[in-house]
PAZAPA-4460 file (N, C-alpha, C; in steps of 0.05 Angstrom, whole numbers, plus 32768, in hexadecimal, padded with zeros to 4 digits):
% residues 232
    n_x    n_y    n_z   ca_x   ca_y   ca_z    c_x    c_y    c_z   seq   type   mol
   807A   7F8A   7EDC   805F   7F7F   7EDE   805D   7F68   7ECB     1      X     A
   8052   7F52   7ED6   804D   7F3A   7EC6   8030   7F33   7EC6     2      X     A
   8025   7F2C   7EAF   800A   7F23   7EAD   8009   7F05   7EB4     3      X     A
   7FF8   7EFD   7EC6   7FF5   7EE1   7ECE   7FDC   7ED5   7EC0     4      X     A
   7FE1   7EC6   7EAB   7FCA   7EBB   7E9C   7FC3   7E9F   7EA8     5      X     A
   7FB4   7EA0   7EBE   7FAD   7E88   7ECD   7F90   7E8C   7ED7     6      X     A
   7F7C   7E84   7EC7   7F60   7E87   7ECF   7F5A   7E7A   7EEA     7      X     A
   7F66   7E63   7EF0   7F60   7E56   7F09   7F6B   7E66   7F21     8      X     A
   7F82   7E72   7F1E   7F8D   7E82   7F33   7F7C   7E9B   7F37     9      X     A
   7F74   7EA7   7F21   7F63   7EBF   7F23   7F49   7EB9   7F32    10      X     A
   7F3D   7EA2   7F2B   7F24   7E9A   7F38   7F29   7E95   7F56    11      X     A
   7F40   7E88   7F5C   7F47   7E83   7F78   7F4A   7E9C   7F88    12      X     A
   7F58   7EB0   7F7C   7F5C   7ECA   7F89   7F42   7ED8   7F8E    13      X     A
   7F31   7ED7   7F7A   7F17   7EE4   7F7C   7F05   7ED7   7F92    14      X     A
   7F07   7EBD   7F93   7EF8   7EAE   7FA7   7F02   7EB5   7FC3    15      X     A
   7F1D   7EB7   7FC6   7F29   7EBC   7FDF   7F20   7ED7   7FEB    16      X     A
   7F1C   7EEB   7FD9   7F15   7F06   7FE1   7EF7   7F0B   7FDD    17      X     A
   7EE8   7EF6   7FD8   7ECA   7EF8   7FD5   7EC3   7F0B   7FBF    18      X     A
   7ED2   7F0A   7FA9   7ECB   7F1B   7F92   7EBC   7F0C   7F7D    19      X     A
   7EBE   7EF2   7F7D   7EB0   7EE2   7F68   7E92   7EE6   7F6A    20      X     A
   7E86   7EED   7F53   7E69   7EF1   7F52   7E60   7F0C   7F5D    21      X     A
   7E73   7F1C   7F66   7E6C   7F36   7F72   7E66   7F4B   7F5D    22      X     A
   7E73   7F48   7F45   7E70   7F5B   7F30   7E62   7F4D   7F18    23      X     A
   7E5C   7F5D   7F04   7E50   7F52   7EEC   7E63   7F40   7EDD    24      X     A
   7E57   7F2E   7ECD   7E68   7F1A   7EBE   7E7B   7F28   7EAB    25      X     A
   7E73   7F3D   7E9E   7E84   7F4B   7E8C   7E9C   7F57   7E9A    26      X     A
   7E98   7F61   7EB2   7EAE   7F6D   7EC2   7EC2   7F57   7EC9    27      X     A
   7EB8   7F41   7ED4   7ECA   7F2B   7EDC   7ED9   7F20   7EC4    28      X     A
   7ECD   7F21   7EAC   7ED9   7F15   7E94   7EF2   7F25   7E8B    29      X     A
   7EF3   7F3F   7E92   7F0A   7F50   7E89   7F1F   7F52   7E9F    30      X     A
   7F1C   7F45   7EB5   7F30   7F46   7ECB   7F48   7F34   7EC5    31      X     A
   7F60   7F3D   7ECB   7F78   7F2D   7EC7   7F8A   7F30   7EE0    32      X     A
   7F9C   7F1D   7EE3   7FAF   7F1E   7EF9   7FCA   7F29   7EF1    33      X     A
   7FD6   7F39   7F03   7FF0   7F45   7EFD   8001   7F43   7F16    34      X     A
   801B   7F3D   7F12   802D   7F3A   7F29   8043   7F4F   7F27    35      X     A
   804A   7F5B   7F3E   8060   7F6E   7F40   8075   7F63   7F54    36      X     A
   808E   7F67   7F4E   80A3   7F5E   7F5F   80A9   7F72   7F75    37      X     A
   80B8   7F6A   7F89   80BF   7F7B   7F9F   80CE   7F94   7F95    38      X     A
   80C5   7FAB   7F9D   80D2   7FC4   7F95   80CA   7FCE   7F7A    39      X     A
   80B9   7FBF   7F6C   80B0   7FC8   7F51   809B   7FDD   7F54    40      X     A
   809C   7FF1   7F41   8089   8007   7F42   8070   7FFF   7F33    41      X     A
   8059   8002   7F40   8040   7FFE   7F33   803A   8017   7F22    42      X     A
   8040   802E   7F2D   803D   8047   7F1D   804D   805D   7F2A    43      X     A
   8053   8071   7F1A   8062   8088   7F24   8051   80A1   7F1F    44      X     A
   8057   80B6   7F2F   8049   80D0   7F2B   804C   80D9   7F0E    45      X     A
   8036   80E3   7F03   8034   80ED   7EE8   8031   80D7   7ED3    46      X     A
   8031   80BE   7EDB   802B   80A8   7EC8   800E   80AA   7EBF    47      X     A
   8008   809E   7EA8   7FEC   8099   7EA0   7FE7   807B   7EA3    48      X     A
   7FD5   8074   7EB4   7FCF   8058   7EBA   7FBF   804B   7EA4    49      X     A
   7FC6   8032   7E9E   7FB8   8022   7E8A   7FA5   800E   7E97    50      X     A
   7FA7   800B   7EB2   7F97   7FF7   7EC0   7F8C   8002   7EDA    51      X     A
   7F76   7FF8   7EE2   7F6C   7FFA   7EFD   7F75   7FE1   7F0C    52      X     A
   7F82   7FE3   7F23   7F8D   7FCC   7F31   7F7E   7FC8   7F4B    53      X     A
   7F79   7FAF   7F52   7F6F   7FA7   7F6C   7F84   7F95   7F79    54      X     A
   7F90   7F9F   7F8F   7FA5   7F8F   7F9D   7F98   7F78   7FAB    55      X     A
   7FA1   7F5F   7FA4   7F96   7F47   7FB1   7FAA   7F37   7FC1    56      X     A
   7FC4   7F3E   7FBE   7FD8   7F31   7FCE   7FF1   7F43   7FD0    57      X     A
   7FFC   7F46   7FE9   8013   7F56   7FEC   800D   7F71   7FF8    58      X     A
   801F   7F84   7FF5   801D   7F9E   8000   802A   7FB2   7FEE    59      X     A
   8020   7FCB   7FEC   802C   7FE0   7FDC   8031   7FF8   7FEE    60      X     A
   8046   8007   7FE7   804C   8020   7FF5   8046   8037   7FE2    61      X     A
   8038   804B   7FED   8030   8062   7FDD   803D   807B   7FE9    62      X     A
   804B   8089   7FD9   8059   80A1   7FE2   8059   80B7   7FCC    63      X     A
   805E   80CF   7FD5   805F   80E6   7FC3   807A   80F2   7FC2    64      X     A
   8084   80F7   7FAA   809E   8105   7FA6   8098   8122   7FA4    65      X     A
   80A4   8132   7FB6   809E   814F   7FB7   80B0   815E   7FA3    66      X     A
   80A9   8177   7F9D   80B9   8186   7F89   80D6   8189   7F91    67      X     A
   80DD   8188   7FAB   80F9   818A   7FB3   8108   8170   7FB1    68      X     A
   80FB   815B   7FA6   8108   8141   7FA3   8104   812E   7FBA    69      X     A
   80FA   8138   7FD1   80F6   8127   7FE8   80DB   8118   7FE5    70      X     A
   80D8   8102   7FF4   80C0   80F2   7FF3   80B2   80F2   800E    71      X     A
   8098   80EE   800E   8089   80EC   8027   8076   80D4   8025    72      X     A
   8076   80C4   8039   8065   80AC   803A   8048   80B3   803E    73      X     A
   8037   80A7   802D   801A   80AC   8030   800C   8095   803E    74      X     A
   8012   807C   8034   8005   8065   8041   8010   804B   8035    75      X     A
   8009   8035   8042   800D   801B   8037   7FF1   8010   8031    76      X     A
   7FEE   8002   801B   7FD5   7FF5   8014   7FD7   7FD7   8015    77      X     A
   7FC3   7FCB   8021   7FC0   7FAE   8022   7FA7   7FA6   8011    78      X     A
   7FA4   7F8C   800B   7F8C   7F83   7FFD   7F73   7F8B   800E    79      X     A
   7F5D   7F92   8001   7F57   7F95   7FE5   7F58   7FB3   7FDE    80      X     A
   7F6E   7FBF   7FDB   7F6F   7FDB   7FD4   7F71   7FDE   7FB6    81      X     A
   7F69   7FF6   7FAD   7F68   7FFC   7F91   7F7F   8010   7F8A    82      X     A
   7F8B   800C   7F73   7F9F   801E   7F68   7F94   8027   7F4C    83      X     A
   7F92   8042   7F4A   7F8A   804D   7F30   7F6C   8053   7F2E    84      X     A
   7F5D   8051   7F44   7F41   8056   7F43   7F3B   8073   7F3C    85      X     A
   7F48   8086   7F4B   7F43   80A2   7F45   7F4E   80AA   7F2A    86      X     A
   7F65   809F   7F23   7F71   80A6   7F09   7F61   809D   7EF1    87      X     A
   7F57   8084   7EF3   7F48   8079   7EDD   7F2C   8085   7EDA    88      X     A
   7F1F   8088   7EF1   7F03   8093   7EF0   7F03   80B1   7EEA    89      X     A
   7F18   80BF   7EF4   7F19   80DC   7EF0   7F2A   80E4   7ED9    90      X     A
   7F36   80D0   7ECA   7F47   80D6   7EB3   7F5E   80E8   7EBC    91      X     A
   7F6B   80E1   7ED2   7F81   80F1   7EDD   7F9C   80E2   7EDA    92      X     A
   7FB1   80F1   7EDC   7FCC   80E5   7EDD   7FD1   80DC   7EFA    93      X     A
   7FE3   80C9   7EFD   7FEA   80BF   7F17   7FF6   80D6   7F28    94      X     A
   7FEE   80D7   7F41   7FF7   80ED   7F53   800D   80E4   7F66    95      X     A
   800C   80CA   7F6D   8020   80BF   7F80   802E   80A7   7F74    96      X     A
   8045   80A0   7F80   8054   8089   7F78   804B   8071   7F89    97      X     A
   8047   805A   7F7B   803E   8041   7F89   8053   802C   7F84    98      X     A
   805D   8020   7F99   8073   800C   7F97   806B   7FF3   7FA6    99      X     A
   8071   7FDC   7F99   806B   7FC2   7FA6   8080   7FBD   7FBC   100      X     A
   8076   7FB8   7FD5   8088   7FB3   7FEB   8096   7F98   7FE9   101      X     A
   8086   7F84   7FE4   8091   7F69   7FDE   8085   7F61   7FC3   102      X     A
   8083   7F47   7FBE   8075   7F3E   7FA6   8057   7F43   7FAA   103      X     A
   804A   7F4E   7F97   802E   7F55   7F99   801F   7F4A   7F81   104      X     A
   8005   7F46   7F85   7FF3   7F3B   7F71   7FDB   7F4D   7F6F   105      X     A
   7FD4   7F53   7F56   7FBD   7F65   7F51   7FAA   7F58   7F3D   106      X     A
   7F90   7F5F   7F41   7F7D   7F5B   7F2B   7F7C   7F76   7F1C   107      X     A
   7F7F   7F75   7F02   7F80   7F8D   7EF2   7F6A   7F8E   7EDD   108      X     A
   7F60   7FA6   7ED7   7F4D   7FAA   7EC1   7F59   7FC0   7EB0   109      X     A
   7F5C   7FBA   7E96   7F67   7FCE   7E84   7F54   7FE6   7E80   110      X     A
   7F60   7FFC   7E7A   7F51   8015   7E77   7F39   8012   7E64   111      X     A
   7F3D   8007   7E4D   7F27   8005   7E3A   7F11   7FF2   7E44   112      X     A
   7F1A   7FDC   7E51   7F06   7FC9   7E5C   7EF6   7FD6   7E72   113      X     A
   7F03   7FE7   7E82   7EF5   7FF6   7E97   7EE0   8008   7E8B   114      X     A
   7EE6   8015   7E75   7ED3   8027   7E68   7EBC   8017   7E5B   115      X     A
   7EC3   8000   7E50   7EAF   7FF1   7E40   7E9D   7FDF   7E52   116      X     A
   7EA7   7FD5   7E68   7E98   7FC1   7E78   7E95   7FC9   7E95   117      X     A
   7EAC   7FCA   7EA4   7EAA   7FCE   7EC0   7E9E   7FE9   7EC7   118      X     A
   7EA2   7FFD   7EB6   7E97   8017   7EBB   7E79   8018   7EB9   119      X     A
   7E6D   8003   7EAE   7E50   8001   7EAC   7E45   7FED   7EBF   120      X     A
   7E55   7FE4   7ED2   7E4D   7FD0   7EE6   7E48   7FDD   7F01   121      X     A
   7E2E   7FE0   7F09   7E28   7FEE   7F22   7E35   7FE1   7F3A   122      X     A
   7E37   7FC6   7F3B   7E44   7FB9   7F52   7E61   7FC0   7F54   123      X     A
   7E6F   7FC1   7F3D   7E8B   7FC8   7F3D   7E8F   7FE5   7F44   124      X     A
   7E7E   7FF7   7F3B   7E80   8013   7F42   7E7C   8018   7F60   125      X     A
   7E69   8009   7F6C   7E65   800B   7F88   7E7E   8002   7F97   126      X     A
   7E8B   7FED   7F8D   7EA4   7FE3   7F99   7EB9   7FF8   7F99   127      X     A
   7EBC   8007   7F82   7ECF   801C   7F80   7EC9   8033   7F93   128      X     A
   7EAF   803B   7F94   7EA7   8051   7FA6   7EAE   804B   7FC3   129      X     A
   7EA8   8032   7FCB   7EAE   802A   7FE7   7ECC   802D   7FED   130      X     A
   7EDD   8025   7FDA   7EFA   8027   7FDE   7F04   8044   7FDC   131      X     A
   7EF7   8054   7FCC   7EFE   8070   7FCB   7EF9   807E   7FE6   132      X     A
   7EE2   8077   7FF2   7EDB   8083   800C   7EF0   807B   8021   133      X     A
   7EF8   8062   8020   7F0D   8058   8033   7F27   8066   802E   134      X     A
   7F2E   806B   8015   7F47   8078   800E   7F48   8095   8018   135      X     A
   7F31   80A3   8015   7F30   80BF   801E   7F32   80C0   803C   136      X     A
   7F27   80AD   804A   7F29   80AC   8068   7F45   80A7   8070   137      X     A
   7F53   8094   8062   7F6F   808E   8069   7F81   80A6   8063   138      X     A
   7F7C   80B4   804D   7F8C   80CB   8046   7F8A   80E1   805B   139      X     A
   7F72   80E4   8066   7F6E   80F8   807B   7F7E   80F1   8094   140      X     A
   7F7D   80D7   809B   7F8C   80CE   80B3   7FAA   80D0   80B0   141      X     A
   7FB4   80C9   8098   7FD1   80CB   8093   7FDA   80E8   8093   142      X     A
   7FCA   80FA   8088   7FD1   8116   8088   7FD5   8120   80A5   143      X     A
   7FC3   8117   80B7   7FC5   811F   80D3   7FDE   8112   80DF   144      X     A
   7FE4   80F9   80D8   7FFB   80EB   80E3   8015   80FA   80DB   145      X     A
   8017   8101   80C2   8030   810E   80B8   8033   812A   80C4   146      X     A
   801D   8138   80CA   801F   8154   80D3   8020   8156   80F1   147      X     A
   8010   8147   80FF   800B   814C   811B   801A   8139   812E   148      X     A
   8023   8122   8125   802E   810E   8137   804C   810F   8137   149      X     A
   8059   8108   814D   8076   8107   814E   8082   80F0   813E   150      X     A
   809C   80F1   813A   80AA   80DD   812A   80A6   80C1   8137   151      X     A
   80A6   80C0   8151   80A2   80A6   815F   8088   8098   8156   152      X     A
   8073   80A7   8155   8059   809C   814C   805A   8095   812F   153      X     A
   8066   80A6   811E   8067   80A0   8101   8078   8088   80FC   154      X     A
   808E   8085   810A   80A0   806D   8105   8092   8054   810F   155      X     A
   8085   8055   8126   8076   803E   8130   8061   8036   811C   156      X     A
   8052   8049   8111   803E   8044   80FE   8049   8037   80E5   157      X     A
   8061   8041   80DC   806E   8036   80C4   8076   8019   80C9   158      X     A
   8081   8013   80E1   8089   7FF8   80E7   8071   7FE5   80E8   159      X     A
   805C   7FEE   80F4   8043   7FDD   80F5   8039   7FD8   80D9   160      X     A
   803A   7FEC   80C8   802F   7FE9   80AD   803F   7FD5   809D   161      X     A
   8059   7FD4   80A0   8069   7FC2   8090   806C   7FA6   809B   162      X     A
   8063   7FA2   80B5   8066   7F87   80C0   804C   7F79   80C4   163      X     A
   8036   7F84   80BA   801C   7F76   80BB   8014   7F6E   809E   164      X     A
   800D   7F55   809A   8006   7F4C   807F   7FE9   7F53   8079   165      X     A
   7FDF   7F4A   8062   7FC5   7F52   8059   7FAE   7F47   806A   166      X     A
   7FB4   7F33   807C   7FA0   7F29   808E   7FA4   7F32   80AA   167      X     A
   7FB5   7F47   80AE   7FBB   7F53   80C8   7FC7   7F40   80DB   168      X     A
   7FD5   7F2B   80D2   7FE4   7F1A   80E4   7FFF   7F26   80E8   169      X     A
   800A   7F22   8100   8025   7F2C   8105   803A   7F1D   80F5   170      X     A
   804C   7F2C   80EA   8062   7F1F   80DA   807B   7F2F   80DF   171      X     A
   8090   7F22   80E6   80AA   7F30   80EC   80B9   7F33   80D2   172      X     A
   80C1   7F4C   80CC   80D1   7F52   80B5   80E9   7F62   80BD   173      X     A
   80FE   7F5F   80AE   8116   7F6F   80B4   8115   7F89   80A3   174      X     A
   8121   7F9D   80AE   8122   7FB7   80A0   813F   7FBE   809E   175      X     A
   814A   7FBE   8086   8166   7FC3   8081   816D   7FE0   8089   176      X     A
   8182   7FE2   8099   818B   7FFC   80A2   8193   800F   808B   177      X     A
   819B   8003   8074   81A3   8013   805D   818C   8024   8052   178      X     A
   8173   801C   805A   815C   802B   8050   8153   8041   8064   179      X     A
   8161   8044   8079   8158   8057   808E   8157   8074   8084   180      X     A
   8169   807C   8073   8168   8097   8068   814F   809B   8058   181      X     A
   8148   8087   8047   812F   8089   8037   8117   808A   804A   182      X     A
   8117   807A   805F   8100   8079   8071   80FD   8093   8080   183      X     A
   8114   809E   8089   8113   80B8   8096   8107   80CD   8084   184      X     A
   810E   80CD   806B   8103   80E0   8058   80E5   80DC   8055   185      X     A
   80DC   80C3   8052   80C0   80BD   804F   80B0   80C6   8067   186      X     A
   80BC   80C5   807F   80AE   80CC   8098   80B1   80EA   809E   187      X     A
   80BF   80F8   808D   80C2   8115   8091   80D4   811D   80A8   188      X     A
   80EA   810D   80AC   80FC   8113   80C2   8119   810F   80B7   189      X     A
   812C   8113   80C9   8148   8110   80C1   8152   80F4   80C9   190      X     A
   8168   80EC   80BB   8174   80D2   80C1   817D   80D1   80DF   191      X     A
   8188   80E7   80E8   8192   80E8   8104   817B   80E5   8118   192      X     A
   8165   80F3   8113   814E   80F1   8125   8142   80D5   8125   193      X     A
   8140   80C9   810D   8136   80AE   810B   8147   809A   811A   194      X     A
   8161   809E   8119   8174   808C   8128   816F   808F   8146   195      X     A
   8169   80A7   814F   8163   80AB   816C   8149   809C   8174   196      X     A
   8136   809D   8162   811C   808F   8168   8121   8071   8168   197      X     A
   8131   8067   8155   8138   804B   8154   8145   8042   816E   198      X     A
   8158   8052   8178   8166   804B   8191   8152   804B   81A8   199      X     A
   813F   805D   81A7   812A   805D   81BC   8119   8044   81BB   200      X     A
   8111   803C   81A2   8101   8024   819F   8110   800B   81A7   201      X     A
   812A   800A   81A2   813B   7FF3   81AA   813B   7FF2   81C9   202      X     A
   813F   8009   81D6   8140   8009   81F3   8126   8001   81FF   203      X     A
   8110   8006   81F1   80F5   7FFE   81FB   80EE   7FE2   81F4   204      X     A
   80FF   7FD4   81E6   80FA   7FB8   81DE   80E6   7FB5   81C8   205      X     A
   80E1   7FCA   81B9   80CE   7FC9   81A3   80DA   7FBD   818A   206      X     A
   80F3   7FC3   8185   8102   7FB9   816E   811E   7FB0   8176   207      X     A
   812B   7FA2   8165   8147   7F9A   8169   8157   7FA2   8151   208      X     A
   816F   7FAC   8156   8181   7FB5   8141   819A   7FA4   8142   209      X     A
   819E   7F94   812C   81B5   7F83   812C   81BD   7F7D   810F   210      X     A
   81D7   7F7C   810A   81E3   7F76   80F0   81D7   7F87   80DA   211      X     A
   81D4   7FA0   80DF   81CB   7FB2   80CA   81AE   7FB0   80C3   212      X     A
   819E   7FA5   80D5   8181   7FA2   80CF   8171   7FA7   80E8   213      X     A
   8158   7FAE   80E5   8145   7FB1   80FB   8131   7F9B   80FB   214      X     A
   812A   7F91   8112   8116   7F7C   8114   8101   7F85   8128   215      X     A
   80E8   7F82   8121   80D2   7F89   8132   80D0   7F73   8148   216      X     A
   80CF   7F7A   8161   80CD   7F67   8177   80B1   7F68   8185   217      X     A
   80A6   7F80   8187   808D   7F84   8196   8079   7F93   8184   218      X     A
   806B   7F85   8173   8058   7F92   8161   8041   7F9F   8171   219      X     A
   8039   7F93   8187   8023   7F9E   8197   802B   7FB9   81A3   220      X     A
   8044   7FBA   81AC   804F   7FD3   81B7   8050   7FE9   81A3   221      X     A
   8058   7FE2   818A   8058   7FF6   8175   803C   7FFF   816E   222      X     A
   8029   7FED   816E   800D   7FF4   8168   8003   8008   817D   223      X     A
   800A   8004   8196   8001   8016   81AB   800E   8032   81A7   224      X     A
   8028   8031   81A0   8036   804B   819B   802B   8059   8183   225      X     A
   8022   804A   816F   8016   8056   8157   7FFB   8063   815C   226      X     A
   7FF0   805D   8173   7FD6   8069   817C   7FBF   8065   8168   227      X     A
   7FC0   804E   815A   7FAA   8048   8147   7FAB   8058   812E   228      X     A
   7FC0   8068   812A   7FC3   8079   8112   7FD9   806C   8100   229      X     A
   7FD0   805F   80EA   7FE3   804F   80DB   7FE5   8059   80BE   230      X     A
   7FFB   8052   80B1   7FFF   8057   8095   7FF2   8041   8085   231      X     A
   7FD9   803B   808A   7FCC   8025   807B   7FAD   8028   807E   232      X     A
***
């Protein structure tokens, strides 16, 4: 994590997301910019968070490590999602692991500043409540996805989630085959079964497999297969 001490960039980011003037002056005064690199952990389960983060650029992956050591994918978050809202307001330890998918940028508020200023700002608290409601709704959908839907739907949803940027524009990304074991675990299936699903998607023209990587070819087809139930 790197602190970006650039007031002009902070103001530009806030303007882009229509956050400027939305909160009290004291709240805006304690906001700072933070950058995370690809694959960097924002937080791990059982951590004690020192910041409330607002994702303003990039994407993060949220997953849970189970007692048996396996992991299960919960969701991907795009801007403007919050990290640490439940933990900071409820004085709780982190429950899930959050990882930056690519380079990501956050607005952060330190714990003490949240208690001293933002916690007394009605506009900021309404902002948090709105995002908590959205998070609860997403968690309910993802729980249904992981329990009730076949691997084909879950993998299609995963591919859609990682190939759409924060403005929902289509973007082609490669998926290294070396990560397939990890992805199979996150989706609650076996490496062998995931390989069968990949072969099926290749035959359907949804993806291409070449030189040890997967490439999304038909994002619209994957969206139809995902049935509107996404990890995001």
